[in-house]
Structures are given as structure tokens and as C-alpha cells.
N, C-alpha and C positions, 0 to 999 in steps of 0.2 A: 472461840474457835473460828477460824476463817472459813469462808464459803468453799474453798478448794478442799480443805480437810473434811468438811461435811460431805461433799460430793464423793470423795474417795471412800469414806466410811460407808456411805450408802451403796456404792457400787460393790464393795466387798461383801456387805450384808446380802445384797441381791444374789451375788455369785454363790455365797454359801447356801442360801435357800435353794437355788437351782441345783447345786450339788446334792443337797440332802433330799429334796423332793423331786426334782426334774429327772435326774439320772436313774433313780431307783424306781420311780413311778409309784412310790409308796410314801405314806406319812409316817411309817415306822422307821425309826433310826435309833442309833445308840444314844441313850439318854444318860449315859454315865452310871456311876454307882448309885445305889439307892440311898446309902448313907456314906458320909465322908468324914474324915478328921482333918481339919485344916490347921496348918502351922500357925501357932498363936504366939510365938516368941517366948519370952521369959515368963509370961502369965499362964502358959500351958496351952495345949491344943484346944481346938474348938470343934465339938461334934456338930456336924451339919447334915440335917435331913434333906438331902438333895431332891428326892422325888416329891416330897411334901411341898417344897418351894416351887417345883415345876407345876404341880397341880394348882396351887394358889395363884401363881403369877400367870401361867398359861403362855408366857412368851420368854423364851430363853435369852433374847437380846437385852432384856432388862438388866441382867447381870453381865452377860457375856459381851456387851459392847466394850467393856474395859479389858477383857482378857479372853483368850481363845478357849474353846471347849476341849481342853486337853489337860490331862493330869500334870500337875506341877507348873502350869502356866503362870499362876500368880507369883509364885516364888521366883520363877525365871525372870519375869518382868521387873520384879523388885530388885533382883541382883543386877539387872542391866540399867537400873535407874529410871525405867519407864513408868513404873508405879511407885508411889511413895509408900512408906512402911505401913500406915494405917488407912490408906486411901480407900480400899475396897470396903473395909468394915465401916468407916465413918461416912463415906459418900453413898454407899448402897445399903448395907445391912441395917445399921442403927437408924439411918434417915428414914428408911421404909417402915421399920418397926414402929418408930415414933409417930409417923404419919397415920398408920393403921390404928394405933392407940388413940390418937387425937380424934380420929373419925369414929371412935367407939366400936371398932371391929376387933376381932381376935388378932393378936399380934405376938411377935417373938420378943425375946429379951431386949431391953432398951439400955442396959448398962453393961460395961465390959465384964464385970465379975459374974454376970449371969450366963455368959457364953463360955468363957475360958474355964478349962478343967485342969487342975494341978494334980 
């Protein structure tokens, strides 16, 4: 990624933080749904404990640097060709779960079949 794109992403993240924290004067904001069901293609949907991930990660941008904090944003970006089909799961979810497992920490599923529900 070139320096210009990194600068643009940083500016956007700062603006989002300002909008969330600066205008409201509060650290309370819409955290989204407690639990979600993510589109999982032909293998079935993926139950996603959203609040649990927020508690563990403590930083929404870990995931949301790839997609907006808006319902349907992942599917929308896939349809536009901005995100590849398995990019979020492979680059974020499984990679993080495997790193936690390797570090000997509690972790989420590390294989596709453990997440997808038919």
C-alpha cells in the first residue's frame, strides 16, 4: 500500500473518531448488534458474537479498517469487487484466531467448518 493511501486511511479514521467521540462528548456509541449472522455462502451462515469480539479486541478498527461499521457493508464491498470473497475471514478472523491459539490464549475457531452453520 502506498504512502498516500495510508495517509488517506489515517485521516478517515481520525475523522470517524472525531465524529464518534468529539461531537457527542461521550464514549458511548452504537456498538451494533450483540450477535450477528454473517453471510457464509454455500457453506452456511456464520454466527458472530459481535460484543464478545469488541470486549476482547478493544479496538473496532482491527476489523473495521477493511469495511464500514454498517450492516451489510461486507456484502456490499464484495459485490463491488472491493473485497474478495473470503478476504475478511482469511485475513482477519482465522489469522487472529490462529495467532491467539499459537500464543496459548483462548481463541475462536480455526477452521471453516467450525464457524459455518448449515
